[in-house]
C-alpha atoms as a printed R data frame, in Angstrom:
    type eleno elety resid chain resno       x       y       z
1   ATOM     1    CA   MET     A     1 110.080 124.570  46.801
2   ATOM     2    CA   ASP     A     2 109.232 122.444  43.756
3   ATOM     3    CA   ASP     A     3 108.942 123.687  40.174
4   ATOM     4    CA   LEU     A     4 105.159 123.985  40.272
5   ATOM     5    CA   GLU     A     5 105.185 126.139  43.409
6   ATOM     6    CA   PHE     A     6 107.963 128.238  41.906
7   ATOM     7    CA   ILE     A     7 105.927 128.861  38.746
8   ATOM     8    CA   GLN     A     8 102.836 129.698  40.793
9   ATOM     9    CA   LYS     A     9 104.801 132.430  42.562
10  ATOM    10    CA   CYS     A    10 106.032 133.788  39.228
11  ATOM    11    CA   VAL     A    11 102.573 133.969  37.649
12  ATOM    12    CA   LYS     A    12 101.155 135.627  40.760
13  ATOM    13    CA   GLY     A    13 103.572 138.499  40.207
14  ATOM    14    CA   ASP     A    14 106.265 137.748  42.784
15  ATOM    15    CA   LYS     A    15 109.108 139.868  41.369
16  ATOM    16    CA   GLN     A    16 111.811 138.043  43.317
17  ATOM    17    CA   SER     A    17 110.621 134.677  41.974
18  ATOM    18    CA   TRP     A    18 110.470 136.018  38.428
19  ATOM    19    CA   ASP     A    19 113.986 137.465  38.700
20  ATOM    20    CA   GLU     A    20 115.174 134.109  40.007
21  ATOM    21    CA   PHE     A    21 113.417 132.355  37.105
22  ATOM    22    CA   VAL     A    22 115.141 134.604  34.562
23  ATOM    23    CA   ASP     A    23 118.548 134.162  36.244
24  ATOM    24    CA   LYS     A    24 118.160 130.427  36.598
25  ATOM    25    CA   TYR     A    25 116.842 129.565  33.131
26  ATOM    26    CA   SER     A    26 118.251 132.192  30.731
27  ATOM    27    CA   ARG     A    27 121.520 130.374  30.106
28  ATOM    28    CA   LEU     A    28 119.695 127.062  29.772
29  ATOM    29    CA   ILE     A    29 117.333 128.527  27.165
30  ATOM    30    CA   TYR     A    30 120.247 129.981  25.200
31  ATOM    31    CA   ASN     A    31 121.931 126.567  25.271
32  ATOM    32    CA   TYR     A    32 118.761 124.923  23.988
33  ATOM    33    CA   ILE     A    33 118.544 127.501  21.179
34  ATOM    34    CA   TYR     A    34 122.134 126.757  20.143
35  ATOM    35    CA   SER     A    35 121.370 123.016  20.260
36  ATOM    36    CA   VAL     A    36 118.437 123.423  17.884
37  ATOM    37    CA   LEU     A    37 120.487 125.576  15.519
38  ATOM    38    CA   ASN     A    38 123.329 123.045  15.532
39  ATOM    39    CA   ALA     A    39 120.922 120.168  14.921
40  ATOM    40    CA   LYS     A    40 119.415 122.044  11.971
41  ATOM    41    CA   GLY     A    41 122.825 123.067  10.636
42  ATOM    42    CA   CYS     A    42 121.954 126.753  10.948
43  ATOM    43    CA   VAL     A    43 124.232 129.614  11.791
44  ATOM    44    CA   LEU     A    44 122.461 132.785  12.861
45  ATOM    45    CA   ALA     A    45 123.735 136.179  13.913
46  ATOM    46    CA   GLN     A    46 123.643 136.858  17.637
47  ATOM    47    CA   ASP     A    47 120.827 139.370  17.041
48  ATOM    48    CA   ASN     A    48 118.675 136.587  15.582
49  ATOM    49    CA   ILE     A    49 119.490 134.298  18.496
50  ATOM    50    CA   ASN     A    50 118.534 137.105  20.874
51  ATOM    51    CA   ASP     A    51 115.262 137.492  18.937
52  ATOM    52    CA   ILE     A    52 114.465 133.816  19.500
53  ATOM    53    CA   PHE     A    53 115.340 134.165  23.190
54  ATOM    54    CA   GLN     A    54 113.083 137.209  23.547
55  ATOM    55    CA   GLU     A    55 110.245 135.485  21.696
56  ATOM    56    CA   ILE     A    56 110.470 132.597  24.150
57  ATOM    57    CA   PHE     A    57 110.250 134.831  27.201
58  ATOM    58    CA   LEU     A    58 107.547 136.926  25.583
59  ATOM    59    CA   SER     A    59 105.506 133.793  24.906
60  ATOM    60    CA   LEU     A    60 105.846 132.785  28.561
61  ATOM    61    CA   VAL     A    61 104.541 136.097  29.947
62  ATOM    62    CA   LYS     A    62 102.071 137.014  27.199
63  ATOM    63    CA   ASP     A    63  98.415 137.192  28.188
64  ATOM    64    CA   ASN     A    64  99.116 137.177  31.923
65  ATOM    65    CA   PHE     A    65 101.596 134.252  31.850
66  ATOM    66    CA   LYS     A    66  99.181 132.056  29.889
67  ATOM    67    CA   LYS     A    67 101.925 129.783  28.496
68  ATOM    68    CA   LEU     A    68 103.820 129.526  31.780
69  ATOM    69    CA   LYS     A    69 100.590 128.552  33.539
70  ATOM    70    CA   THR     A    70 100.367 125.478  31.295
71  ATOM    71    CA   PHE     A    71 103.379 123.874  33.011
72  ATOM    72    CA   GLN     A    72 102.035 121.005  35.121
73  ATOM    73    CA   ALA     A    73 105.047 118.817  36.001
74  ATOM    74    CA   ARG     A    74 103.330 115.716  34.620
75  ATOM    75    CA   ASN     A    75 105.023 112.366  35.116
76  ATOM    76    CA   GLY     A    76 107.810 113.980  37.092
77  ATOM    77    CA   SER     A    77 108.670 116.327  34.232
78  ATOM    78    CA   SER     A    78 110.926 119.149  35.352
79  ATOM    79    CA   LEU     A    79 110.538 122.800  34.492
80  ATOM    80    CA   ALA     A    80 113.864 122.611  32.639
81  ATOM    81    CA   SER     A    81 112.621 119.821  30.359
82  ATOM    82    CA   TRP     A    82 109.362 121.694  29.733
83  ATOM    83    CA   LEU     A    83 111.321 124.851  28.860
84  ATOM    84    CA   ARG     A    84 113.487 122.755  26.555
85  ATOM    85    CA   GLN     A    85 110.419 121.729  24.563
86  ATOM    86    CA   VAL     A    86 109.062 125.295  24.492
87  ATOM    87    CA   THR     A    87 112.459 126.507  23.268
88  ATOM    88    CA   ILE     A    88 112.727 123.826  20.581
89  ATOM    89    CA   ASN     A    89 109.264 124.705  19.271
90  ATOM    90    CA   LYS     A    90 109.944 128.459  19.241
91  ATOM    91    CA   ALA     A    91 113.362 128.068  17.608
92  ATOM    92    CA   ILE     A    92 111.936 125.854  14.861
93  ATOM    93    CA   ASP     A    93 109.058 128.298  14.328
94  ATOM    94    CA   TYR     A    94 111.585 131.116  13.992
95  ATOM    95    CA   LEU     A    95 113.641 129.167  11.458
96  ATOM    96    CA   ARG     A    96 110.520 128.449   9.421
97  ATOM    97    CA   LYS     A    97 109.578 132.091   9.166
98  ATOM    98    CA   VAL     A    98 113.006 133.451   8.216
99  ATOM    99    CA   LYS     A    99 114.013 132.803   4.673
100 ATOM   100    CA   PRO     A   100 117.596 131.872   3.947
101 ATOM   101    CA   ALA     A   101 119.698 134.763   2.703
102 ATOM   102    CA   VAL     A   102 121.360 134.503  -0.665
103 ATOM   103    CA   SER     A   103 125.120 134.798  -0.519
104 ATOM   104    CA   LEU     A   104 126.778 136.937  -3.152
105 ATOM   105    CA   ASP     A   105 129.996 134.954  -2.740
106 ATOM   106    CA   GLU     A   106 128.622 131.407  -2.798
107 ATOM   107    CA   GLU     A   107 129.300 129.687  -6.100
108 ATOM   108    CA   SER     A   108 126.468 128.214  -8.127
109 ATOM   109    CA   GLU     A   109 126.599 124.989 -10.144
110 ATOM   110    CA   ASP     A   110 128.377 126.782 -12.987
111 ATOM   111    CA   GLY     A   111 131.184 127.853 -10.635
112 ATOM   112    CA   LEU     A   112 130.266 131.538 -10.640
113 ATOM   113    CA   SER     A   113 129.170 133.572  -7.664
114 ATOM   114    CA   LEU     A   114 126.153 135.856  -7.870
115 ATOM   115    CA   LYS     A   115 128.510 138.805  -7.508
116 ATOM   116    CA   GLU     A   116 130.483 137.642 -10.581
117 ATOM   117    CA   ILE     A   117 127.331 137.035 -12.577
118 ATOM   118    CA   LEU     A   118 125.974 140.492 -11.793
119 ATOM   119    CA   ALA     A   119 129.304 142.108 -12.667
120 ATOM   120    CA   ASP     A   120 129.774 140.163 -15.921
121 ATOM   121    CA   ASP     A   121 128.215 141.988 -18.865
122 ATOM   122    CA   SER     A   122 128.799 139.008 -21.156
123 ATOM   123    CA   ILE     A   123 126.130 136.897 -19.490
124 ATOM   124    CA   SER     A   124 123.082 137.224 -21.660
125 ATOM   125    CA   ILE     A   125 119.682 138.171 -20.417
126 ATOM   126    CA   LYS     A   126 118.339 135.118 -22.235
127 ATOM   127    CA   ASN     A   127 120.628 132.862 -20.187
128 ATOM   128    CA   MET     A   128 119.589 134.620 -16.979
129 ATOM   129    CA   LEU     A   129 115.915 134.248 -17.883
130 ATOM   130    CA   ASN     A   130 116.469 130.581 -18.618
131 ATOM   131    CA   GLN     A   131 118.019 130.142 -15.166
132 ATOM   132    CA   ASP     A   132 115.134 132.118 -13.662
133 ATOM   133    CA   GLU     A   133 112.616 129.846 -15.374
134 ATOM   134    CA   LYS     A   134 114.410 126.763 -14.064
135 ATOM   135    CA   LEU     A   135 114.382 128.199 -10.558
136 ATOM   136    CA   LYS     A   136 110.677 129.010 -10.839
137 ATOM   137    CA   ILE     A   137 109.899 125.453 -11.972
138 ATOM   138    CA   LEU     A   138 112.003 124.048  -9.139
139 ATOM   139    CA   LYS     A   139 110.163 126.197  -6.578
140 ATOM   140    CA   GLU     A   140 106.815 125.072  -7.988
141 ATOM   141    CA   CYS     A   141 107.888 121.438  -7.714
142 ATOM   142    CA   ILE     A   142 108.981 121.954  -4.117
143 ATOM   143    CA   GLU     A   143 105.633 123.571  -3.298
144 ATOM   144    CA   ARG     A   144 103.858 120.438  -4.562
145 ATOM   145    CA   LEU     A   145 105.759 118.180  -2.159
146 ATOM   146    CA   ASP     A   146 103.995 116.979   0.944
147 ATOM   147    CA   LYS     A   147 104.997 118.350   4.339
148 ATOM   148    CA   ASN     A   148 107.386 115.500   5.218
149 ATOM   149    CA   ASP     A   149 109.201 115.634   1.880
150 ATOM   150    CA   LYS     A   150 109.625 119.413   2.203
151 ATOM   151    CA   TYR     A   151 111.003 118.943   5.705
152 ATOM   152    CA   PHE     A   152 113.445 116.285   4.465
153 ATOM   153    CA   LEU     A   153 114.554 118.590   1.656
154 ATOM   154    CA   GLU     A   154 115.118 121.445   4.117
155 ATOM   155    CA   LEU     A   155 117.248 119.192   6.288
156 ATOM   156    CA   HIS     A   156 119.352 118.181   3.308
């Protein structure tokens, strides 16, 4: 049975075919997720990786398998390569919507961590406001960049 026939059985509700699909492609999808994260230099908790995985499967079955029905095996394309592209797109979408967490231990340009700054009473509010203003200006400048420049900056 070729990939297209296999998918047709899945979308028609054949439980055995769907179970086989999940067994056959789950590990592959996880591997693709890890590949995207590695390529983007991201490290996520396993819960976040599981969220991406679930979003992928949810997108495939949502609205009566609407997404899965779009697989057409064009130009000899395999189901695995199609799932790879779906996974890449979903993983990138996920990374776009989650904002990077601020580490309390990571040192800033002045060599102090956020934890040290918050604990240090000697740091003036004026200095903190000045830093806040600089950060605000920087964010505004980033917002003015075009899409490609923002993407390049995110990669860096």
